[in-house]
N, C-alpha and C positions, 0 to 999 in steps of 0.2 A: 263431148264425152268428159263426163264429171269424174274426178280422182277418187280415190278409195278415200282420201283423206275428207274431200267433201261430203262424202255419205256417211262416213261415221267420225265426223270431228269430235262430237261431243264423246264418244266411247273412247277415241284414240285419246282424245286429251285428258279424259279421266284415268287412262291407264299411263299417260306419262310419255308416250310416245311422240317423235318429233316429225311434223309434216312439213317442215319448213323445206322450201325449194333448195336443193345444196348448191346451187349457185347464190341464190340471195344469202346465206349462211356465212360461205365464202367470203363475199361481199363486206357482209355485216362484220365477221371477225378482221379483216383487213383493215377497217376504218377504225376499231375500238382502240382508243389509246392505250398505251402499255401500262401495266400497275407499277406505280412506282416501288422500289425496295423498300422494305422495312428499314428503320435505321436501328441498327445492333444496340441491343441493351447492355450497359456498360456495366460491367462486372464488378465486386465489391472490392477487387483490389484495385481496379482503375479509378474508383471514388475514394481511394484512400483507407478502405476499411477491408484488411486483410480478411479472406474467407476463413483461415484456421487460427485465428488471433483466441479465439475463446481456447482451444483446447493448447496451443502452443505458447502463449505467452502469459494469459491471465492466469492460470492455476499454478505454473512454477514459481511464476512473481509472487502470487499469495503465499504458498508455501515457503520461498525463499525468506520473504519478511517476515511472515509468521516465526520460523524458526530463528530468525537471527534476532528480532526485537524479543521475542519470547515474552508474550502478556501474561501467560499463567505464572512463571516463574517471578514477574516483577509484582504480581499482585500483593503476595507479602511482605516483599522489600518497601512498597508503596505503605502497606499498613504500619510496617515496623518505624519507617522515618516517620509519621504522622502520627504516631503514637501520643496520645492525650490530646490531640487536636479536634475541634468540634466537628460537626457533619459540614457546616457550612465553610470552615476553614479548608477541609478537605476536598469539597467540590473545587473551590478557588484553586489549589495546590494542582490538582488533576486536570483540569481544563486548562492552566495554564501551562503545566510541564507537556500536555499534547498540542498546544498550538506552537509552542518554542520548537519542540521536535518536528513539526510538521513543518515549520518554516525552514529548519536546517536541513531536511531531508529533501525539501523542494529545491533549495538553491542548490545544494549538490547534486541534484538530478538534472537542472537545467544547466548549469554551469561547470559542473565536474570539478577535474582537478585543477581547472584553471583559478580557482578561488585560492588553495593553497599555494599556487605557483606563483600568484600575485603577492601574496604574504609571506614567500619564501619558506613554506612549511612544508615538510614530506610527510607523505602518512605514515611513517615508522616515528616519526618524531611526535607526531599527532597521537600514536597508540603509546608511546611511552606517557606523554604528559598525563594524558587520560586515565592510563594504568595508577599514575602517581596519586592523582589526585582522588581516585578511587580509592585507593588503599588508607587513605586519610581519613574517608568517610567510613571505610569498614571498622577503622580503630575506633571511631565514636559510638557506633553499633555494640562493639563488643564490649567497650567497660562503660555504657550507660552515660557519657559525657553530656548527652542533650536530654535527660530524663527530666531536670529538675527545670530547666526551660519551657520544656514541653507541657508541664503541668497544668500552665495557667493559660495556655493557648486558645482554649475554648471562650474564654472569658476576655483576654487583651488583646486576642489575634495572633496572626504571624507574625513573628518579627521578622525583619527584612533580612538581617545577618543570618538567620536562623532557617530562611524557606527553602526548603529543597526541592522547589518548581523546577527551577533551573538548572542547577547542580545538586545533588548529581541525577536527578529524576530525566530531565529533558536531554542531558547528555553529561557523562556518557553512557547512561543506560538504555534510554530509548534512542537517540540521536548518536549511537557511540561510533567507533571507527568501521566497527563490523557493518553497521547498517548504512554508513554513508559510504563505505566501499561498495556495497551493494548497489545503494542508488547510481553509483559510477558506473559500474559495469553493467547494469539494467538498460539504464538510459543509453551507453553507448551501443548497445544490441538493436535498439529499435531502427525503423527503417524510415519512417514517416511520423507527422505529428500527431496521428491518431494513436499509434503504439506509445508513443511519449506520454501520450495524456493517460493512457491506459494505465501505464507503469505508476504513475503519481496518484492516479485514483485507487487502485490497490493499497498503495501505501496509505493513504488516507483511511480507508476502510480497515485495516490493521491496526493504525492508531485508534480509530474508532470502538474497535474492541477492545484494547488498552483502557481507554477512557471509562468501558462499560465496567469493566471489571475493579477499575479503580474507585468507582462509586460504590460499590458493591462492598468495599473493604469493612465498613461499619458493620454489617450482618457477619462478615467472618469475626470480626473482633469481639462481638458478642457471644458467639460460639466457642471460640478459645478462651475467654476469659483473660485475667491478668497474668495469671501464670503461665499460660500457654504464649501469651505475647511475650513475655520476658525470655523464655526460652528459643522462642523462635526469631527473636531479634538477635540473640548471640548467634544461634547457628548461621542465620543469613549474614550475618557480619563475617563470620570466620567464611563463607562463600564467597562473598564480595572480595575478601582479601584475598583468597586464592584466585578470582577473575582477576582481580588488580595486576597481580604478579604474572599471570598470564598475559595481559595486554603487554606488559614491560618487556616481556621474553619474546613476544611476537617482533614487537618494535627491533628490539636488539638481534633477532634473527633475521629481519629484513637487512639491518645495518651490515651483518656479518660479523657479528661479536660471538654469537653463540650458533650450534649448527641445530 
């Protein structure tokens, strides 16, 4: 006697019905090798990429560096310190200041307080020394002591003794005690090398913003004219003097001399 599956094999096969013998089906299932389990997919945290790094690390790091370094506030200072210099000289000063600041901040981000400890220098002492040197620069801006030396810079180039790229632009304005302490704190909060790399890349991004604004100083100078530059130079010199005094007071407060 023929089974219904044999009579209607085509129809049942087309309908998707299973006409296999149950005994044969069970035997085939027993002889089938077990399916190997899938290897678990490594999470971003296991690979060293924190899943929440974008939200909890990059944005606060960028905001902190931007506020501490203050690219917008440093642009007029750069413009006043390079008054009378040509476009090529300003580019050299801007690039040199950004590179020196990047080197210093990277050094402090990687080694932190070990650099100062190796030299026997405390952070409060560094603040006081930077404040005093910055105050001397502010006096030069207030009384226009550099005006005569900067009149011929576009033709003769920047004098090595009068080049502001390393001091005070690179340090203490760009890579000052606040920025160095920020790098030490942010680098100390990282958990792996990817987070440490992200902190340094964000710092470099902020310095790139600074360099872009420095290179646009010529356009701002054409807008403000000679009179505006003179007024802005003295105003910023006064602000620099106040900032220098604040650095000294912060260092003295860390030593316990003032409250």
